[in-house]
C-alpha positions as a Markdown table, in Angstrom:
| # | Residue | x | y | z |
|---|---|---|---|---|
| 1 | Met | -49.1 | -62.2 | -28.5 |
| 2 | Ser | -45.4 | -62.1 | -27.8 |
| 3 | Cys | -43.7 | -65.0 | -26.0 |
| 4 | Lys | -42.8 | -64.2 | -22.4 |
| 5 | Leu | -39.2 | -65.1 | -21.5 |
| 6 | Ala | -37.4 | -65.6 | -18.2 |
| 7 | Val | -33.7 | -65.6 | -19.0 |
| 8 | Phe | -31.3 | -67.2 | -16.5 |
| 9 | Val | -27.6 | -65.9 | -16.4 |
| 10 | Ser | -24.6 | -66.4 | -14.3 |
| 11 | Gly | -22.2 | -64.0 | -15.9 |
| 12 | Ser | -21.9 | -61.0 | -18.3 |
| 13 | Gly | -25.1 | -61.6 | -20.1 |
| 14 | Ser | -24.0 | -61.1 | -23.6 |
| 15 | Asn | -26.5 | -63.7 | -24.8 |
| 16 | Leu | -29.2 | -62.0 | -22.8 |
| 17 | Gln | -28.2 | -58.8 | -24.7 |
| 18 | Ala | -28.6 | -60.6 | -28.0 |
| 19 | Ile | -32.1 | -61.5 | -27.0 |
| 20 | Leu | -32.9 | -58.0 | -25.9 |
| 21 | Asp | -31.6 | -56.6 | -29.1 |
| 22 | Ala | -33.7 | -59.0 | -31.1 |
| 23 | Thr | -36.8 | -58.0 | -29.2 |
| 24 | Ala | -36.2 | -54.3 | -29.5 |
| 25 | Gln | -37.5 | -52.0 | -32.2 |
| 26 | Gly | -35.1 | -50.6 | -34.8 |
| 27 | Gln | -31.5 | -51.7 | -35.4 |
| 28 | Leu | -30.4 | -55.2 | -34.3 |
| 29 | Pro | -26.6 | -54.9 | -34.0 |
| 30 | Ile | -26.1 | -58.5 | -32.7 |
| 31 | Ala | -29.0 | -60.7 | -33.7 |
| 32 | Gln | -29.8 | -59.1 | -37.0 |
| 33 | Glu | -33.3 | -60.5 | -36.9 |
| 34 | Arg | -36.5 | -59.9 | -35.0 |
| 35 | Leu | -37.8 | -62.0 | -32.1 |
| 36 | Asp | -41.4 | -61.6 | -31.2 |
| 37 | Ala | -40.9 | -62.0 | -27.5 |
| 38 | Glu | -40.6 | -60.1 | -24.2 |
| 39 | Val | -38.1 | -60.7 | -21.4 |
| 40 | Val | -40.2 | -60.5 | -18.2 |
| 41 | Leu | -37.5 | -61.6 | -15.8 |
| 42 | Val | -33.8 | -62.1 | -15.5 |
| 43 | Val | -32.5 | -64.5 | -12.9 |
| 44 | Ser | -29.0 | -64.9 | -11.6 |
| 45 | Asn | -27.4 | -67.2 | -9.0 |
| 46 | Arg | -24.6 | -64.7 | -8.7 |
| 47 | Lys | -25.0 | -61.1 | -7.3 |
| 48 | Lys | -22.4 | -59.0 | -9.0 |
| 49 | Val | -22.7 | -60.0 | -12.6 |
| 50 | Phe | -23.2 | -57.7 | -15.6 |
| 51 | Gly | -26.1 | -59.7 | -16.8 |
| 52 | Leu | -28.2 | -58.2 | -13.9 |
| 53 | Thr | -26.9 | -54.7 | -14.8 |
| 54 | Arg | -28.0 | -55.2 | -18.4 |
| 55 | Ala | -31.5 | -56.2 | -17.2 |
| 56 | Glu | -31.8 | -53.3 | -14.9 |
| 57 | Lys | -30.7 | -50.8 | -17.6 |
| 58 | Ala | -33.4 | -52.3 | -19.8 |
| 59 | Gly | -36.0 | -51.9 | -17.0 |
| 60 | Ile | -36.5 | -55.7 | -16.6 |
| 61 | Pro | -37.3 | -57.2 | -13.2 |
| 62 | Thr | -34.4 | -59.2 | -11.8 |
| 63 | Leu | -34.1 | -62.0 | -9.3 |
| 64 | Tyr | -30.9 | -62.8 | -7.4 |
| 65 | Phe | -31.3 | -66.3 | -6.1 |
| 66 | Pro | -28.2 | -67.9 | -4.6 |
| 67 | Leu | -27.7 | -71.6 | -3.8 |
| 68 | Lys | -25.2 | -71.0 | -1.0 |
| 69 | Pro | -27.7 | -70.2 | 1.8 |
| 70 | Tyr | -29.5 | -73.4 | 1.0 |
| 71 | Arg | -26.3 | -75.4 | 1.3 |
| 72 | Glu | -25.4 | -73.7 | 4.6 |
| 73 | Ala | -28.8 | -74.5 | 6.0 |
| 74 | Gly | -28.4 | -78.2 | 5.0 |
| 75 | Lys | -31.2 | -78.0 | 2.4 |
| 76 | Asn | -30.9 | -80.0 | -0.8 |
| 77 | Arg | -30.9 | -78.9 | -4.4 |
| 78 | Glu | -34.5 | -80.0 | -5.0 |
| 79 | Thr | -35.6 | -77.6 | -2.3 |
| 80 | Tyr | -33.7 | -74.8 | -3.9 |
| 81 | Asp | -35.2 | -75.6 | -7.3 |
| 82 | Ala | -38.7 | -75.9 | -5.9 |
| 83 | Asp | -38.4 | -72.5 | -4.3 |
| 84 | Leu | -37.0 | -71.0 | -7.5 |
| 85 | Val | -40.0 | -72.4 | -9.4 |
| 86 | Glu | -42.3 | -70.4 | -7.1 |
| 87 | Lys | -40.4 | -67.2 | -7.6 |
| 88 | Val | -40.2 | -67.5 | -11.4 |
| 89 | Ser | -43.8 | -68.7 | -11.8 |
| 90 | Ala | -45.1 | -65.4 | -10.4 |
| 91 | Tyr | -44.0 | -63.8 | -13.7 |
| 92 | Gln | -45.9 | -66.4 | -15.8 |
| 93 | Pro | -43.1 | -67.0 | -18.4 |
| 94 | Asp | -43.9 | -69.0 | -21.5 |
| 95 | Leu | -40.3 | -70.1 | -21.9 |
| 96 | Ile | -37.2 | -70.3 | -19.7 |
| 97 | Val | -33.9 | -69.5 | -21.5 |
| 98 | Leu | -30.7 | -70.7 | -19.8 |
| 99 | Ala | -28.2 | -68.3 | -21.3 |
| 100 | Gly | -25.0 | -69.0 | -19.4 |
| 101 | Trp | -26.7 | -70.3 | -16.3 |
| 102 | Met | -24.2 | -72.3 | -14.3 |
| 103 | His | -26.5 | -74.6 | -12.3 |
| 104 | Ile | -27.9 | -77.9 | -13.2 |
| 105 | Leu | -31.7 | -77.8 | -12.8 |
| 106 | Ser | -33.3 | -80.9 | -11.2 |
| 107 | Pro | -36.7 | -82.4 | -12.0 |
| 108 | Ala | -38.1 | -80.3 | -9.2 |
| 109 | Phe | -37.7 | -77.4 | -11.5 |
| 110 | Leu | -37.9 | -79.0 | -15.0 |
| 111 | Asp | -41.1 | -80.9 | -14.3 |
| 112 | Arg | -42.9 | -77.6 | -13.6 |
| 113 | Phe | -42.0 | -76.3 | -17.0 |
| 114 | Pro | -42.2 | -79.3 | -19.3 |
| 115 | Asp | -40.6 | -78.7 | -22.7 |
| 116 | Arg | -40.4 | -75.0 | -21.8 |
| 117 | Val | -36.7 | -74.8 | -20.7 |
| 118 | Ile | -33.9 | -74.4 | -23.2 |
| 119 | Asn | -30.2 | -74.3 | -22.6 |
| 120 | Leu | -27.2 | -72.8 | -24.5 |
| 121 | His | -24.0 | -74.8 | -24.5 |
| 122 | Pro | -20.7 | -73.9 | -26.1 |
| 123 | Ala | -20.1 | -77.2 | -27.8 |
| 124 | Leu | -21.7 | -79.5 | -30.4 |
| 125 | Pro | -24.1 | -82.3 | -29.4 |
| 126 | Gly | -22.4 | -85.1 | -27.6 |
| 127 | Thr | -19.0 | -83.3 | -27.1 |
| 128 | Phe | -17.4 | -81.5 | -24.2 |
| 129 | Val | -20.2 | -81.9 | -21.8 |
| 130 | Gly | -20.2 | -79.6 | -18.7 |
| 131 | Val | -18.2 | -76.6 | -17.8 |
| 132 | Gly | -15.3 | -75.5 | -19.9 |
| 133 | Gly | -16.4 | -76.6 | -23.3 |
| 134 | Ile | -14.5 | -73.9 | -25.2 |
| 135 | Glu | -11.3 | -74.6 | -23.4 |
| 136 | Trp | -11.6 | -78.4 | -23.8 |
| 137 | Ala | -12.2 | -77.9 | -27.6 |
| 138 | Tyr | -9.2 | -75.6 | -28.0 |
| 139 | Asp | -7.0 | -78.1 | -26.1 |
| 140 | Ala | -8.3 | -81.0 | -28.3 |
| 141 | Tyr | -7.4 | -79.0 | -31.4 |
| 142 | Gln | -3.9 | -78.4 | -30.1 |
| 143 | Asn | -3.6 | -82.1 | -29.6 |
| 144 | Gly | -4.7 | -82.8 | -33.2 |
| 145 | Glu | -8.0 | -84.5 | -32.1 |
| 146 | Ile | -10.5 | -82.1 | -33.8 |
| 147 | Thr | -10.6 | -79.4 | -36.4 |
| 148 | His | -13.8 | -77.6 | -35.2 |
| 149 | Ser | -16.2 | -77.2 | -32.4 |
| 150 | Gly | -19.3 | -75.1 | -32.1 |
| 151 | Cys | -22.3 | -74.4 | -29.9 |
| 152 | Met | -25.9 | -75.5 | -29.6 |
| 153 | Val | -29.2 | -74.7 | -27.9 |
| 154 | His | -31.3 | -77.7 | -26.7 |
| 155 | Tyr | -34.3 | -78.5 | -24.6 |
| 156 | Thr | -33.2 | -79.1 | -21.0 |
| 157 | Val | -33.4 | -82.5 | -19.4 |
| 158 | Pro | -31.9 | -83.7 | -16.1 |
| 159 | Glu | -28.9 | -85.1 | -18.0 |
| 160 | Val | -26.2 | -82.5 | -18.4 |
| 161 | Asp | -26.1 | -80.8 | -21.9 |
| 162 | Ala | -28.4 | -83.4 | -23.4 |
| 163 | Gly | -32.0 | -83.1 | -24.7 |
| 164 | Pro | -33.3 | -82.5 | -28.2 |
| 165 | Val | -31.3 | -79.9 | -30.2 |
| 166 | Ile | -33.1 | -76.8 | -31.4 |
| 167 | Ala | -30.2 | -75.0 | -33.1 |
| 168 | Arg | -26.5 | -75.5 | -33.6 |
| 169 | Ala | -23.6 | -73.8 | -35.3 |
| 170 | Thr | -20.2 | -75.2 | -36.3 |
| 171 | Val | -17.2 | -73.0 | -35.6 |
| 172 | Pro | -13.8 | -73.9 | -37.1 |
| 173 | Ile | -10.6 | -73.6 | -35.1 |
| 174 | Leu | -8.0 | -71.8 | -37.2 |
| 175 | Pro | -4.3 | -72.4 | -37.1 |
| 176 | Asp | -3.5 | -68.9 | -35.8 |
| 177 | Asp | -6.3 | -69.0 | -33.2 |
| 178 | Thr | -5.6 | -68.2 | -29.6 |
| 179 | Leu | -8.1 | -69.4 | -27.0 |
| 180 | Asp | -9.4 | -65.8 | -26.8 |
| 181 | Thr | -10.0 | -65.5 | -30.6 |
| 182 | Phe | -11.6 | -68.9 | -30.8 |
| 183 | Ala | -13.8 | -68.0 | -27.8 |
| 184 | Glu | -14.9 | -64.8 | -29.5 |
| 185 | Arg | -16.1 | -66.7 | -32.6 |
| 186 | Ile | -17.9 | -69.2 | -30.4 |
| 187 | His | -19.7 | -66.3 | -28.6 |
| 188 | Ala | -20.6 | -64.6 | -31.8 |
| 189 | Ala | -22.2 | -67.9 | -33.0 |
| 190 | Glu | -24.0 | -68.2 | -29.6 |
| 191 | His | -25.6 | -64.8 | -30.1 |
| 192 | Arg | -27.0 | -65.9 | -33.4 |
| 193 | Ile | -28.4 | -69.3 | -32.4 |
| 194 | Ile | -29.8 | -68.2 | -29.0 |
| 195 | Val | -32.2 | -65.9 | -30.9 |
| 196 | Lys | -33.0 | -68.6 | -33.6 |
| 197 | Ala | -33.6 | -71.3 | -31.0 |
| 198 | Thr | -35.7 | -69.0 | -28.8 |
| 199 | Arg | -37.9 | -68.2 | -31.8 |
| 200 | Lys | -38.3 | -71.8 | -32.7 |
| 201 | Ala | -39.2 | -72.8 | -29.1 |
| 202 | Cys | -41.8 | -70.0 | -28.9 |
| 203 | Glu | -43.3 | -71.0 | -32.2 |
| 204 | Arg | -43.6 | -74.5 | -31.0 |
| 205 | Leu | -45.5 | -73.4 | -27.9 |
| 206 | Arg | -48.0 | -71.4 | -30.1 |
| 207 | Ala | -48.6 | -74.3 | -32.5 |
């Protein structure tokens, strides 16, 4: 039985596409390997993002669930997360994949999916925590502080970009790199490890 995935995005959804390619029959242009899983829902906190378009083109149900109305109503983050849990639970996912999701999930969400939420972060463990990891790493290289960075997928815990690491990839920063070329190689590595980590997490659930 395939692993049912709910993929959370806040942007273009290129990592979602890597997962979709890996679950599809035939050629795998990004992931290059098979993932025995099915994406049953794509969630976004932003309305006009290409990640939702990718899902719709693939015939996958989508959920647009913004935080702003909760803030305007004076409701806290835990209330938002608890309501999000109810929406997502209706699709009975085995695993939640945060693939560029730009919200920190509270225990109100995570406690309902223990050891079943994984997060992609564009930096190595313990480095460049939070938003802007690629830019921080590039600036650190320019200042002579590092020679490489990378990306990782880890189990999600309340602490930002912490939790046990499932997969990681080191990406060197080259002397002639621009921020854009470095970012392109980070994203290419992300496409590989998001599939690898999702497979590992699914296999752990089946064990």
